[in-house]
All heavy atoms as a GROMACS GRO file, in nm:
protein
  572
    1GLY      N    1   0.074  -0.128   0.003
    1GLY     CA    2  -0.001  -0.004  -0.006
    1GLY      C    3   0.084   0.132   0.001
    1GLY      O    4   0.205   0.126  -0.019
    2ASP      N    5   0.022   0.228   0.036
    2ASP     CA    6   0.079   0.359   0.034
    2ASP      C    7   0.136   0.396   0.182
    2ASP      O    8   0.170   0.514   0.189
    2ASP     CB    9  -0.015   0.472  -0.021
    2ASP     CG   10  -0.131   0.475   0.051
    2ASP    OD1   11  -0.143   0.412   0.152
    2ASP    OD2   12  -0.231   0.562   0.004
    3GLY      N   13   0.130   0.306   0.264
    3GLY     CA   14   0.184   0.337   0.395
    3GLY      C   15   0.087   0.416   0.488
    3GLY      O   16   0.124   0.453   0.592
    4VAL      N   17  -0.032   0.432   0.437
    4VAL     CA   18  -0.137   0.511   0.529
    4VAL      C   19  -0.170   0.407   0.644
    4VAL      O   20  -0.216   0.296   0.613
    4VAL     CB   21  -0.260   0.544   0.454
    4VAL    CG1   22  -0.358   0.608   0.541
    4VAL    CG2   23  -0.214   0.643   0.339
    5LEU      N   24  -0.167   0.437   0.767
    5LEU     CA   25  -0.193   0.361   0.881
    5LEU      C   26  -0.331   0.413   0.935
    5LEU      O   27  -0.347   0.531   0.963
    5LEU     CB   28  -0.081   0.358   0.980
    5LEU     CG   29   0.042   0.314   0.934
    5LEU    CD1   30   0.147   0.314   1.049
    5LEU    CD2   31   0.040   0.177   0.888
    6GLU      N   32  -0.426   0.326   0.963
    6GLU     CA   33  -0.548   0.355   1.029
    6GLU      C   34  -0.527   0.360   1.173
    6GLU      O   35  -0.431   0.303   1.224
    6GLU     CB   36  -0.651   0.259   0.989
    6GLU     CG   37  -0.678   0.260   0.838
    6GLU     CD   38  -0.737   0.387   0.780
    6GLU    OE1   39  -0.801   0.457   0.855
    6GLU    OE2   40  -0.702   0.416   0.656
    7LYS      N   41  -0.616   0.414   1.249
    7LYS     CA   42  -0.599   0.429   1.395
    7LYS      C   43  -0.567   0.296   1.467
    7LYS      O   44  -0.496   0.293   1.549
    7LYS     CB   45  -0.734   0.487   1.447
    7LYS     CG   46  -0.732   0.512   1.610
    7LYS     CD   47  -0.860   0.569   1.648
    7LYS     CE   48  -0.848   0.599   1.805
    7LYS     NZ   49  -0.971   0.657   1.845
    8GLU      N   50  -0.645   0.196   1.421
    8GLU     CA   51  -0.628   0.061   1.482
    8GLU      C   52  -0.490  -0.015   1.456
    8GLU      O   53  -0.444  -0.097   1.516
    8GLU     CB   54  -0.736  -0.037   1.437
    8GLU     CG   55  -0.748  -0.071   1.297
    8GLU     CD   56  -0.828   0.023   1.215
    8GLU    OE1   57  -0.874   0.136   1.276
    8GLU    OE2   58  -0.867  -0.009   1.101
    9ASP      N   59  -0.403   0.055   1.359
    9ASP     CA   60  -0.282  -0.009   1.321
    9ASP      C   61  -0.169   0.056   1.411
    9ASP      O   62  -0.061   0.013   1.421
    9ASP     CB   63  -0.239   0.034   1.176
    9ASP     CG   64  -0.326  -0.040   1.087
    9ASP    OD1   65  -0.379  -0.156   1.115
    9ASP    OD2   66  -0.361   0.026   0.973
   10PHE      N   67  -0.204   0.160   1.489
   10PHE     CA   68  -0.098   0.221   1.574
   10PHE      C   69  -0.065   0.144   1.689
   10PHE      O   70  -0.146   0.090   1.748
   10PHE     CB   71  -0.142   0.362   1.612
   10PHE     CG   72  -0.153   0.463   1.516
   10PHE    CD1   73  -0.273   0.544   1.495
   10PHE    CD2   74  -0.056   0.491   1.421
   10PHE    CE1   75  -0.288   0.632   1.395
   10PHE    CE2   76  -0.071   0.584   1.319
   10PHE     CZ   77  -0.192   0.650   1.306
   11SER      N   78   0.070   0.131   1.714
   11SER     CA   79   0.128   0.066   1.838
   11SER      C   80   0.211   0.151   1.905
   11SER      O   81   0.286   0.232   1.839
   11SER     CB   82   0.189  -0.071   1.794
   11SER     OG   83   0.314  -0.038   1.731
   12GLY      N   84   0.221   0.148   2.038
   12GLY     CA   85   0.303   0.234   2.117
   12GLY      C   86   0.449   0.213   2.074
   12GLY      O   87   0.531   0.302   2.076
   13ALA      N   88   0.490   0.096   2.028
   13ALA     CA   89   0.626   0.062   2.004
   13ALA      C   90   0.659   0.150   1.867
   13ALA      O   91   0.773   0.205   1.864
   13ALA     CB   92   0.651  -0.088   1.962
   14PHE      N   93   0.573   0.168   1.776
   14PHE     CA   94   0.597   0.248   1.659
   14PHE      C   95   0.609   0.391   1.695
   14PHE      O   96   0.694   0.468   1.636
   14PHE     CB   97   0.503   0.225   1.548
   14PHE     CG   98   0.549   0.295   1.431
   14PHE    CD1   99   0.621   0.225   1.329
   14PHE    CD2  100   0.504   0.415   1.393
   14PHE    CE1  101   0.671   0.283   1.210
   14PHE    CE2  102   0.543   0.482   1.268
   14PHE     CZ  103   0.623   0.411   1.189
   15LEU      N  104   0.536   0.439   1.794
   15LEU     CA  105   0.532   0.592   1.825
   15LEU      C  106   0.641   0.626   1.926
   15LEU      O  107   0.621   0.721   1.994
   15LEU     CB  108   0.399   0.619   1.866
   15LEU     CG  109   0.287   0.597   1.751
   15LEU    CD1  110   0.159   0.621   1.819
   15LEU    CD2  111   0.317   0.691   1.636
   16ARG      N  112   0.762   0.560   1.925
   16ARG     CA  113   0.864   0.600   2.007
   16ARG      C  114   0.989   0.612   1.921
   16ARG      O  115   1.002   0.531   1.830
   16ARG     CB  116   0.884   0.497   2.124
   16ARG     CG  117   0.783   0.500   2.220
   16ARG     CD  118   0.828   0.406   2.343
   16ARG     NE  119   0.714   0.355   2.409
   16ARG     CZ  120   0.671   0.240   2.408
   16ARG    NH1  121   0.741   0.137   2.342
   16ARG    NH2  122   0.558   0.202   2.466
   17GLY      N  123   1.083   0.696   1.945
   17GLY     CA  124   1.193   0.700   1.874
   17GLY      C  125   1.212   0.836   1.792
   17GLY      O  126   1.140   0.928   1.807
   18ALA      N  127   1.300   0.835   1.700
   18ALA     CA  128   1.330   0.945   1.617
   18ALA      C  129   1.245   0.949   1.491
   18ALA      O  130   1.237   0.832   1.429
   18ALA     CB  131   1.477   0.954   1.583
   19PHE      N  132   1.195   1.055   1.447
   19PHE     CA  133   1.103   1.064   1.329
   19PHE      C  134   1.154   1.188   1.243
   19PHE      O  135   1.194   1.294   1.306
   19PHE     CB  136   0.962   1.085   1.358
   19PHE     CG  137   0.895   0.953   1.414
   19PHE    CD1  138   0.910   0.932   1.551
   19PHE    CD2  139   0.839   0.878   1.340
   19PHE    CE1  140   0.854   0.819   1.614
   19PHE    CE2  141   0.776   0.760   1.387
   19PHE     CZ  142   0.784   0.736   1.530
   20LEU      N  143   1.158   1.169   1.110
   20LEU     CA  144   1.181   1.274   1.019
   20LEU      C  145   1.031   1.330   0.984
   20LEU      O  146   0.949   1.251   0.928
   20LEU     CB  147   1.256   1.235   0.894
   20LEU     CG  148   1.262   1.340   0.791
   20LEU    CD1  149   1.345   1.460   0.830
   20LEU    CD2  150   1.329   1.276   0.668
   21ALA      N  151   1.007   1.457   0.990
   21ALA     CA  152   0.880   1.509   0.948
   21ALA      C  153   0.897   1.577   0.808
   21ALA      O  154   0.990   1.644   0.783
   21ALA     CB  155   0.837   1.613   1.046
   22GLU      N  156   0.808   1.539   0.722
   22GLU     CA  157   0.800   1.586   0.572
   22GLU      C  158   0.664   1.633   0.547
   22GLU      O  159   0.576   1.583   0.593
   22GLU     CB  160   0.825   1.471   0.473
   22GLU     CG  161   0.973   1.415   0.476
   22GLU     CD  162   0.977   1.307   0.366
   22GLU    OE1  163   0.889   1.238   0.336
   22GLU    OE2  164   1.097   1.317   0.302
   23LEU      N  165   0.666   1.749   0.471
   23LEU     CA  166   0.548   1.798   0.405
   23LEU      C  167   0.544   1.772   0.265
   23LEU      O  168   0.645   1.788   0.206
   23LEU     CB  169   0.531   1.948   0.434
   23LEU     CG  170   0.542   1.993   0.585
   23LEU    CD1  171   0.526   2.152   0.582
   23LEU    CD2  172   0.426   1.933   0.666
   24VAL      N  173   0.436   1.732   0.219
   24VAL     CA  174   0.412   1.706   0.069
   24VAL      C  175   0.316   1.816   0.021
   24VAL      O  176   0.215   1.835   0.064
   24VAL     CB  177   0.361   1.564   0.032
   24VAL    CG1  178   0.338   1.559  -0.126
   24VAL    CG2  179   0.444   1.453   0.091
   25MET      N  180   0.369   1.896  -0.071
   25MET     CA  181   0.295   2.013  -0.118
   25MET      C  182   0.185   1.970  -0.225
   25MET      O  183   0.209   1.857  -0.272
   25MET     CB  184   0.386   2.112  -0.176
   25MET     CG  185   0.509   2.157  -0.078
   25MET     SD  186   0.445   2.199   0.087
   25MET     CE  187   0.366   2.356   0.049
   26ASP      N  188   0.088   2.055  -0.263
   26ASP     CA  189  -0.015   2.017  -0.345
   26ASP      C  190   0.038   2.004  -0.490
   26ASP      O  191  -0.026   1.944  -0.582
   26ASP     CB  192  -0.111   2.125  -0.353
   26ASP     CG  193  -0.066   2.266  -0.379
   26ASP    OD1  194   0.044   2.293  -0.413
   26ASP    OD2  195  -0.157   2.355  -0.366
   27ASP      N  196   0.168   2.045  -0.527
   27ASP     CA  197   0.233   2.011  -0.652
   27ASP      C  198   0.320   1.896  -0.646
   27ASP      O  199   0.390   1.868  -0.742
   27ASP     CB  200   0.309   2.141  -0.707
   27ASP     CG  201   0.421   2.180  -0.616
   27ASP    OD1  202   0.450   2.122  -0.524
   27ASP    OD2  203   0.483   2.281  -0.647
   28GLY      N  204   0.323   1.819  -0.535
   28GLY     CA  205   0.402   1.690  -0.533
   28GLY      C  206   0.534   1.714  -0.461
   28GLY      O  207   0.601   1.609  -0.429
   29ARG      N  208   0.587   1.836  -0.456
   29ARG     CA  209   0.724   1.862  -0.392
   29ARG      C  210   0.714   1.828  -0.239
   29ARG      O  211   0.615   1.838  -0.168
   29ARG     CB  212   0.764   2.009  -0.394
   29ARG     CG  213   0.800   2.048  -0.542
   29ARG     CD  214   0.835   2.203  -0.540
   29ARG     NE  215   0.726   2.284  -0.492
   29ARG     CZ  216   0.717   2.378  -0.403
   29ARG    NH1  217   0.843   2.407  -0.344
   29ARG    NH2  218   0.617   2.443  -0.369
   30ARG      N  219   0.830   1.770  -0.201
   30ARG     CA  220   0.848   1.743  -0.057
   30ARG      C  221   0.938   1.839   0.017
   30ARG      O  222   1.041   1.867  -0.036
   30ARG     CB  223   0.896   1.595  -0.047
   30ARG     CG  224   0.796   1.486  -0.081
   30ARG     CD  225   0.848   1.348  -0.040
   30ARG     NE  226   0.759   1.252  -0.086
   30ARG     CZ  227   0.763   1.126  -0.065
   30ARG    NH1  228   0.869   1.085   0.011
   30ARG    NH2  229   0.668   1.041  -0.108
   31ARG      N  230   0.905   1.874   0.136
   31ARG     CA  231   0.990   1.957   0.217
   31ARG      C  232   1.022   1.890   0.352
   31ARG      O  233   0.926   1.869   0.431
   31ARG     CB  234   0.912   2.094   0.249
   31ARG     CG  235   0.881   2.177   0.133
   31ARG     CD  236   1.001   2.249   0.082
   31ARG     NE  237   1.078   2.322   0.170
   31ARG     CZ  238   1.080   2.454   0.182
   31ARG    NH1  239   1.004   2.530   0.110
   31ARG    NH2  240   1.146   2.522   0.271
   32ARG      N  241   1.135   1.861   0.372
   32ARG     CA  242   1.177   1.800   0.507
   32ARG      C  243   1.184   1.910   0.615
   32ARG      O  244   1.235   2.016   0.590
   32ARG     CB  245   1.323   1.743   0.489
   32ARG     CG  246   1.326   1.620   0.407
   32ARG     CD  247   1.460   1.551   0.417
   32ARG     NE  248   1.446   1.418   0.364
   32ARG     CZ  249   1.540   1.335   0.371
   32ARG    NH1  250   1.652   1.361   0.440
   32ARG    NH2  251   1.525   1.219   0.323
   33ILE      N  252   1.116   1.883   0.715
   33ILE     CA  253   1.096   1.988   0.829
   33ILE      C  254   1.199   1.952   0.934
   33ILE      O  255   1.261   2.040   0.989
   33ILE     CB  256   0.954   1.975   0.893
   33ILE    CG1  257   0.848   2.004   0.788
   33ILE    CG2  258   0.947   2.064   1.002
   33ILE    CD1  259   0.870   2.134   0.719
   34GLY      N  260   1.246   1.829   0.952
   34GLY     CA  261   1.343   1.808   1.049
   34GLY      C  262   1.306   1.682   1.137
   34GLY      O  263   1.214   1.634   1.131
   35TRP      N  264   1.422   1.638   1.210
   35TRP     CA  265   1.396   1.523   1.305
   35TRP      C  266   1.347   1.570   1.437
   35TRP      O  267   1.378   1.675   1.492
   35TRP     CB  268   1.539   1.454   1.316
   35TRP     CG  269   1.578   1.379   1.192
   35TRP    CD1  270   1.660   1.443   1.093
   35TRP    CD2  271   1.551   1.261   1.159
   35TRP    NE1  272   1.678   1.346   0.986
   35TRP    CE2  273   1.614   1.241   1.028
   35TRP    CE3  274   1.464   1.148   1.217
   35TRP    CZ2  275   1.591   1.105   0.976
   35TRP    CZ3  276   1.473   1.030   1.150
   35TRP    CH2  277   1.519   1.005   1.033
   36PHE      N  278   1.274   1.486   1.493
   36PHE     CA  279   1.226   1.501   1.636
   36PHE      C  280   1.220   1.365   1.713
   36PHE      O  281   1.206   1.265   1.644
   36PHE     CB  282   1.106   1.584   1.651
   36PHE     CG  283   0.976   1.517   1.590
   36PHE    CD1  284   0.899   1.443   1.673
   36PHE    CD2  285   0.952   1.520   1.460
   36PHE    CE1  286   0.787   1.379   1.619
   36PHE    CE2  287   0.835   1.455   1.405
   36PHE     CZ  288   0.749   1.392   1.486
   37SER      N  289   1.205   1.371   1.833
   37SER     CA  290   1.194   1.238   1.907
   37SER      C  291   1.073   1.232   1.982
   37SER      O  292   1.009   1.338   2.031
   37SER     CB  293   1.320   1.234   2.017
   37SER     OG  294   1.434   1.211   1.956
   38LEU      N  295   1.010   1.112   1.987
   38LEU     CA  296   0.890   1.091   2.076
   38LEU      C  297   0.920   0.989   2.165
   38LEU      O  298   0.989   0.881   2.137
   38LEU     CB  299   0.779   1.036   1.982
   38LEU     CG  300   0.708   1.130   1.891
   38LEU    CD1  301   0.605   1.069   1.803
   38LEU    CD2  302   0.646   1.248   1.966
   39ASP      N  303   0.873   0.995   2.295
   39ASP     CA  304   0.880   0.899   2.393
   39ASP      C  305   0.770   0.912   2.498
   39ASP      O  306   0.693   0.996   2.475
   39ASP     CB  307   1.018   0.897   2.470
   39ASP     CG  308   1.044   1.027   2.540
   39ASP    OD1  309   0.952   1.093   2.596
   39ASP    OD2  310   1.161   1.069   2.528
   40SER      N  311   0.764   0.831   2.595
   40SER     CA  312   0.646   0.842   2.688
   40SER      C  313   0.651   0.960   2.772
   40SER      O  314   0.539   0.991   2.822
   40SER     CB  315   0.654   0.711   2.777
   40SER     OG  316   0.774   0.706   2.856
   41ALA      N  317   0.749   1.040   2.769
   41ALA     CA  318   0.759   1.164   2.849
   41ALA      C  319   0.724   1.285   2.768
   41ALA      O  320   0.700   1.384   2.821
   41ALA     CB  321   0.899   1.189   2.915
   42THR      N  322   0.732   1.274   2.628
   42THR     CA  323   0.698   1.391   2.556
   42THR      C  324   0.597   1.361   2.446
   42THR      O  325   0.591   1.263   2.391
   42THR     CB  326   0.828   1.436   2.465
   42THR    OG1  327   0.872   1.324   2.385
   42THR    CG2  328   0.931   1.484   2.561
   43GLY      N  329   0.503   1.448   2.437
   43GLY     CA  330   0.384   1.424   2.349
   43GLY      C  331   0.370   1.510   2.233
   43GLY      O  332   0.273   1.502   2.157
   44SER      N  333   0.461   1.601   2.224
   44SER     CA  334   0.454   1.695   2.110
   44SER      C  335   0.578   1.757   2.063
   44SER      O  336   0.686   1.752   2.133
   44SER     CB  337   0.352   1.808   2.136
   44SER     OG  338   0.408   1.899   2.232
   45SER      N  339   0.580   1.811   1.961
   45SER     CA  340   0.698   1.884   1.900
   45SER      C  341   0.644   2.001   1.809
   45SER      O  342   0.521   1.987   1.769
   45SER     CB  343   0.773   1.796   1.813
   45SER     OG  344   0.892   1.865   1.762
   46GLY      N  345   0.710   2.106   1.796
   46GLY     CA  346   0.659   2.216   1.727
   46GLY      C  347   0.762   2.313   1.669
   46GLY      O  348   0.875   2.304   1.705
   47GLY      N  349   0.712   2.405   1.580
   47GLY     CA  350   0.800   2.503   1.520
   47GLY      C  351   0.740   2.567   1.404
   47GLY      O  352   0.636   2.514   1.357
   48ALA      N  353   0.796   2.664   1.354
   48ALA     CA  354   0.753   2.732   1.230
   48ALA      C  355   0.796   2.653   1.108
   48ALA      O  356   0.902   2.600   1.120
   48ALA     CB  357   0.799   2.874   1.223
   49VAL      N  358   0.711   2.653   1.000
   49VAL     CA  359   0.755   2.592   0.882
   49VAL      C  360   0.764   2.697   0.769
   49VAL      O  361   0.661   2.777   0.759
   49VAL     CB  362   0.666   2.470   0.840
   49VAL    CG1  363   0.676   2.354   0.948
   49VAL    CG2  364   0.514   2.518   0.839
   50PRO      N  365   0.856   2.680   0.683
   50PRO     CA  366   0.865   2.797   0.581
   50PRO      C  367   0.784   2.763   0.445
   50PRO      O  368   0.842   2.775   0.329
   50PRO     CB  369   1.020   2.780   0.554
   50PRO     CG  370   1.044   2.642   0.579
   50PRO     CD  371   0.964   2.591   0.684
   51VAL      N  372   0.652   2.729   0.461
   51VAL     CA  373   0.566   2.710   0.352
   51VAL      C  374   0.440   2.769   0.380
   51VAL      O  375   0.398   2.794   0.495
   51VAL     CB  376   0.553   2.556   0.318
   51VAL    CG1  377   0.697   2.498   0.293
   51VAL    CG2  378   0.484   2.488   0.431
   52ASP      N  379   0.360   2.785   0.268
   52ASP     CA  380   0.212   2.831   0.284
   52ASP      C  381   0.147   2.704   0.324
   52ASP      O  382   0.124   2.606   0.248
   52ASP     CB  383   0.168   2.877   0.153
   52ASP     CG  384   0.029   2.925   0.142
   52ASP    OD1  385  -0.050   2.902   0.243
   52ASP    OD2  386  -0.020   2.993   0.049
   53LEU      N  387   0.085   2.695   0.439
   53LEU     CA  388   0.021   2.583   0.493
   53LEU      C  389  -0.110   2.554   0.415
   53LEU      O  390  -0.144   2.429   0.426
   53LEU     CB  391  -0.022   2.603   0.644
   53LEU     CG  392   0.108   2.609   0.728
   53LEU    CD1  393   0.060   2.625   0.888
   53LEU    CD2  394   0.187   2.488   0.718
   54ARG      N  395  -0.160   2.638   0.345
   54ARG     CA  396  -0.273   2.612   0.261
   54ARG      C  397  -0.235   2.518   0.143
   54ARG      O  398  -0.327   2.457   0.079
   54ARG     CB  399  -0.326   2.725   0.204
   54ARG     CG  400  -0.387   2.817   0.315
   54ARG     CD  401  -0.433   2.955   0.279
   54ARG     NE  402  -0.324   3.021   0.236
   54ARG     CZ  403  -0.307   3.152   0.197
   54ARG    NH1  404  -0.422   3.225   0.208
   54ARG    NH2  405  -0.205   3.215   0.168
   55ARG      N  406  -0.102   2.502   0.114
   55ARG     CA  407  -0.058   2.423  -0.002
   55ARG      C  408  -0.016   2.292   0.040
   55ARG      O  409   0.025   2.211  -0.045
   55ARG     CB  410   0.054   2.490  -0.063
   55ARG     CG  411   0.006   2.634  -0.116
   55ARG     CD  412   0.042   2.680  -0.260
   55ARG     NE  413   0.070   2.578  -0.360
   55ARG     CZ  414   0.174   2.590  -0.434
   55ARG    NH1  415   0.260   2.681  -0.427
   55ARG    NH2  416   0.187   2.488  -0.535
   56VAL      N  417  -0.009   2.257   0.163
   56VAL     CA  418   0.031   2.132   0.228
   56VAL      C  419  -0.081   2.024   0.202
   56VAL      O  420  -0.197   2.052   0.244
   56VAL     CB  421   0.062   2.134   0.366
   56VAL    CG1  422   0.114   2.000   0.428
   56VAL    CG2  423   0.182   2.232   0.399
   57SER      N  424  -0.054   1.918   0.134
   57SER     CA  425  -0.155   1.811   0.113
   57SER      C  426  -0.146   1.690   0.197
   57SER      O  427  -0.236   1.620   0.233
   57SER     CB  428  -0.163   1.775  -0.037
   57SER     OG  429  -0.045   1.730  -0.078
   58VAL      N  430  -0.007   1.665   0.235
   58VAL     CA  431   0.030   1.541   0.319
   58VAL      C  432   0.133   1.575   0.415
   58VAL      O  433   0.220   1.645   0.393
   58VAL     CB  434   0.072   1.440   0.227
   58VAL    CG1  435   0.112   1.302   0.302
   58VAL    CG2  436  -0.042   1.393   0.119
   59ILE      N  437   0.111   1.512   0.540
   59ILE     CA  438   0.239   1.515   0.635
   59ILE      C  439   0.275   1.377   0.659
   59ILE      O  440   0.190   1.281   0.676
   59ILE     CB  441   0.182   1.578   0.776
   59ILE    CG1  442   0.116   1.723   0.746
   59ILE    CG2  443   0.277   1.569   0.879
   59ILE    CD1  444   0.042   1.765   0.873
   60ARG      N  445   0.409   1.359   0.645
   60ARG     CA  446   0.466   1.222   0.656
   60ARG      C  447   0.557   1.230   0.779
   60ARG      O  448   0.645   1.323   0.793
   60ARG     CB  449   0.540   1.192   0.529
   60ARG     CG  450   0.446   1.156   0.416
   60ARG     CD  451   0.533   1.148   0.284
   60ARG     NE  452   0.658   1.079   0.299
   60ARG     CZ  453   0.681   0.950   0.277
   60ARG    NH1  454   0.575   0.872   0.233
   60ARG    NH2  455   0.782   0.890   0.289
   61LEU      N  456   0.557   1.116   0.870
   61LEU     CA  457   0.646   1.092   0.977
   61LEU      C  458   0.712   0.965   0.936
   61LEU      O  459   0.665   0.863   0.934
   61LEU     CB  460   0.588   1.089   1.116
   61LEU     CG  461   0.497   1.220   1.154
   61LEU    CD1  462   0.436   1.192   1.290
   61LEU    CD2  463   0.590   1.332   1.154
   62VAL      N  464   0.844   0.969   0.913
   62VAL     CA  465   0.927   0.875   0.882
   62VAL      C  466   1.026   0.826   0.991
   62VAL      O  467   1.090   0.904   1.042
   62VAL     CB  468   1.021   0.905   0.758
   62VAL    CG1  469   1.096   0.782   0.714
   62VAL    CG2  470   0.930   0.953   0.633
   63SER      N  471   1.003   0.700   1.040
   63SER     CA  472   1.076   0.648   1.151
   63SER      C  473   1.229   0.622   1.124
   63SER      O  474   1.259   0.570   1.008
   63SER     CB  475   1.020   0.528   1.203
   63SER     OG  476   1.103   0.462   1.302
   64ALA      N  477   1.316   0.668   1.215
   64ALA     CA  478   1.460   0.636   1.180
   64ALA      C  479   1.476   0.478   1.170
   64ALA      O  480   1.585   0.439   1.130
   64ALA     CB  481   1.543   0.700   1.292
   65ARG      N  482   1.387   0.406   1.238
   65ARG     CA  483   1.392   0.257   1.238
   65ARG      C  484   1.355   0.192   1.109
   65ARG      O  485   1.360   0.068   1.104
   65ARG     CB  486   1.328   0.208   1.364
   65ARG     CG  487   1.384   0.243   1.490
   65ARG     CD  488   1.307   0.171   1.606
   65ARG     NE  489   1.176   0.249   1.621
   65ARG     CZ  490   1.084   0.213   1.697
   65ARG    NH1  491   1.103   0.108   1.778
   65ARG    NH2  492   0.975   0.273   1.701
   66GLY      N  493   1.281   0.266   1.018
   66GLY     CA  494   1.243   0.219   0.895
   66GLY      C  495   1.099   0.185   0.895
   66GLY      O  496   1.030   0.209   0.999
   67GLY      N  497   1.056   0.101   0.800
   67GLY     CA  498   0.909   0.060   0.811
   67GLY      C  499   0.830   0.177   0.739
   67GLY      O  500   0.880   0.277   0.684
   68ASP      N  501   0.712   0.146   0.723
   68ASP     CA  502   0.608   0.241   0.653
   68ASP      C  503   0.596   0.375   0.730
   68ASP      O  504   0.597   0.376   0.857
   68ASP     CB  505   0.477   0.183   0.647
   68ASP     CG  506   0.467   0.076   0.541
   68ASP    OD1  507   0.547   0.064   0.453
   68ASP    OD2  508   0.385  -0.007   0.557
   69PRO      N  509   0.593   0.489   0.674
   69PRO     CA  510   0.577   0.612   0.734
   69PRO      C  511   0.441   0.634   0.789
   69PRO      O  512   0.342   0.565   0.744
   69PRO     CB  513   0.604   0.721   0.630
   69PRO     CG  514   0.568   0.649   0.500
   69PRO     CD  515   0.603   0.506   0.527
   70LEU      N  516   0.409   0.706   0.890
   70LEU     CA  517   0.280   0.755   0.930
   70LEU      C  518   0.241   0.862   0.830
   70LEU      O  519   0.320   0.964   0.811
   70LEU     CB  520   0.281   0.799   1.071
   70LEU     CG  521   0.314   0.699   1.176
   70LEU    CD1  522   0.326   0.766   1.315
   70LEU    CD2  523   0.202   0.598   1.179
   71VAL      N  524   0.118   0.868   0.777
   71VAL     CA  525   0.081   0.953   0.668
   71VAL      C  526  -0.061   1.013   0.717
   71VAL      O  527  -0.143   0.941   0.746
   71VAL     CB  528   0.076   0.888   0.541
   71VAL    CG1  529   0.025   0.984   0.428
   71VAL    CG2  530   0.206   0.823   0.486
   72ALA      N  531  -0.066   1.158   0.704
   72ALA     CA  532  -0.192   1.212   0.724
   72ALA      C  533  -0.217   1.289   0.605
   72ALA      O  534  -0.140   1.382   0.552
   72ALA     CB  535  -0.177   1.305   0.847
   73ARG      N  536  -0.334   1.276   0.540
   73ARG     CA  537  -0.371   1.352   0.413
   73ARG      C  538  -0.457   1.462   0.466
   73ARG      O  539  -0.558   1.444   0.553
   73ARG     CB  540  -0.451   1.269   0.320
   73ARG     CG  541  -0.351   1.165   0.244
   73ARG     CD  542  -0.421   1.071   0.144
   73ARG     NE  543  -0.338   0.993   0.065
   73ARG     CZ  544  -0.276   0.886   0.114
   73ARG    NH1  545  -0.303   0.844   0.228
   73ARG    NH2  546  -0.194   0.826   0.030
   74LEU      N  547  -0.436   1.581   0.422
   74LEU     CA  548  -0.512   1.696   0.461
   74LEU      C  549  -0.623   1.737   0.352
   74LEU      O  550  -0.586   1.716   0.232
   74LEU     CB  551  -0.421   1.811   0.492
   74LEU     CG  552  -0.314   1.789   0.594
   74LEU    CD1  553  -0.216   1.921   0.595
   74LEU    CD2  554  -0.356   1.744   0.715
   75SER      N  555  -0.728   1.781   0.396
   75SER     CA  556  -0.831   1.821   0.300
   75SER      C  557  -0.848   1.972   0.306
   75SER      O  558  -0.802   2.036   0.392
   75SER     CB  559  -0.962   1.763   0.328
   75SER     OG  560  -1.019   1.809   0.457
   76ASP      N  561  -0.913   2.028   0.214
   76ASP     CA  562  -0.917   2.163   0.204
   76ASP      C  563  -1.048   2.228   0.241
   76ASP      O  564  -1.083   2.325   0.229
   76ASP     CB  565  -0.902   2.226   0.043
   76ASP     CG  566  -1.007   2.157  -0.049
   76ASP    OD1  567  -1.077   2.089  -0.003
   76ASP    OD2  568  -0.986   2.196  -0.167
   77GLY      N  569  -1.117   2.138   0.324
   77GLY     CA  570  -1.244   2.190   0.384
   77GLY      C  571  -1.334   2.082   0.390
   77GLY      O  572  -1.428   2.056   0.447
   0.00000   0.00000   0.00000
């Protein structure tokens, strides 16, 4: 498949560790946002992104351990 994981597919084991955040723009270009870590003590990460957020169509979280990325498709309304 395309690596899209449904809610029931999530496991705590996958949601720990280092992840690369990528944005996929509406024209298909990918913008790497950077690496961040998730563990049981931290539940979020944040910062400014240098793109027009209205043009973001997909957010991808790629685990440093490999495997399928977590993918969120955004709608325009």
